[in-house]
C-alpha positions in Angstrom: 163.0 98.8 86.0 162.6 101.2 83.0 162.1 98.2 80.6 159.4 96.8 83.0 157.6 100.2 83.0 157.8 100.3 79.2 156.5 96.8 78.8 153.6 97.3 81.2 152.7 100.9 80.4 149.3 99.9 79.0 148.4 97.8 81.9 149.5 100.5 84.4 147.5 103.1 82.4 144.5 100.8 82.7 145.0 100.5 86.5 145.4 104.2 86.8 142.2 104.7 84.9 140.4 102.2 87.1 141.6 103.9 90.2 140.6 107.3 88.8 137.1 106.0 88.0 136.8 104.4 91.4 137.8 107.7 93.1 135.3 109.6 91.1 132.5 107.1 91.9 133.4 107.2 95.5 133.2 111.0 95.5 129.8 110.9 93.7 128.6 108.8 96.7 130.4 110.2 99.6 130.1 114.0 98.8 126.2 114.0 98.7 126.2 111.9 101.9 128.5 114.4 103.6 126.5 117.4 102.4 123.4 115.8 103.5 124.8 115.1 107.0 126.1 118.5 107.3 122.6 119.9 106.5 121.0 117.6 109.1 123.5 118.7 111.7 122.8 122.4 110.8 119.1 122.0 110.9 119.3 120.2 114.3 121.5 122.9 115.7 119.2 125.7 114.4 116.1 124.0 115.5 117.6 123.6 119.0 118.5 127.3 119.1 115.0 128.3 118.2 113.6 126.0 120.8 116.0 127.4 123.4 114.9 130.8 122.5 111.3 129.8 122.7 112.0 128.5 126.3 113.8 131.6 127.2 110.9 133.7 126.0 108.5 131.5 128.1 110.6 132.1 131.1 110.9 135.8 130.6 107.1 136.3 129.7 105.3 133.5 131.7 102.2 135.7 131.5 102.0 134.9 127.8 102.7 131.3 128.2 99.7 131.1 130.6 97.4 133.6 129.2 93.8 133.1 128.2 93.5 134.8 124.8 89.7 135.4 125.2 90.3 137.3 128.5 93.0 139.6 127.2 91.4 143.0 126.6 94.6 145.2 126.3 95.5 145.4 122.6 99.2 145.5 123.3 99.0 142.4 125.4 96.8 140.7 122.7 99.5 141.6 120.1 102.3 140.2 122.3 100.3 137.0 123.0 99.6 136.5 119.3 103.4 137.0 118.5 104.2 134.5 121.3 101.9 131.8 120.0 103.0 132.3 116.4 106.7 131.9 117.6 105.5 128.8 119.4 104.1 127.4 116.1 107.2 128.3 114.3 109.2 126.5 117.0 106.9 123.5 116.6 107.3 123.5 112.8 111.1 123.6 113.1 111.4 120.9 115.8 109.0 118.5 114.0 111.0 119.0 110.8 114.0 117.7 112.7 112.3 114.7 114.2 108.9 113.3 114.7 109.7 112.7 118.3 109.0 116.5 118.9 105.3 116.0 117.8 104.0 115.2 121.2 105.9 117.9 123.3 105.0 120.6 120.8 101.4 119.4 120.6 101.3 119.7 124.4 102.5 123.4 124.2 100.0 124.1 121.5 97.0 122.5 123.3 97.1 125.1 126.0 96.4 127.8 123.4 93.4 126.6 121.5 91.3 129.7 121.9 93.9 131.6 119.8 94.8 128.7 117.5 91.2 127.7 116.7 90.1 131.3 116.3 89.5 133.1 112.9 93.0 134.7 113.2 94.7 131.4 112.5 91.9 129.2 110.9 91.4 131.7 108.1 95.0 131.9 107.0 96.5 130.3 103.9 100.1 130.0 105.1 99.8 126.4 106.3 99.6 127.4 110.0 96.2 125.9 110.5 97.3 122.7 108.6 100.4 122.4 110.9 98.3 122.9 114.0 95.8 120.2 112.8 98.7 118.0 111.9 100.1 118.2 115.4 96.9 117.0 116.8 95.3 120.2 118.0 91.6 119.6 117.6 89.4 122.7 117.3 85.8 122.6 118.7 83.2 125.4 118.7 83.8 126.0 122.5 87.5 126.8 121.8 86.8 130.1 120.2 86.2 133.3 122.1 82.5 134.0 122.6 
């Protein structure tokens, strides 16, 4: 057996080098794939937690979910409503980032709040919020703003 190993040491070394190269190549392909999949799973889980918290907030504060921004006179209520709608937009951004299937449901939530979303508080911002709202299909008309 020893003589056979000695005679074939070069060939065995070449096979070993090929196996090592194959393992390295496989790692170069598989590891980024696994990291990407883990990232997708994490983003999905985080998005669902954000959405669950949005639903929980909606259940706890239905007066914010159904409020008419233009009719709110109390400054504390107006601030709470603004925060609620901005959290809704953040939720929409996260969910659409996970899957385009979330565009319609999130657009439906946003459509109920056009008086705020189409007002100067949002439309004058440069953080991309107005762009996201438009991307989700919320169309602002002059009648949507408070008069």
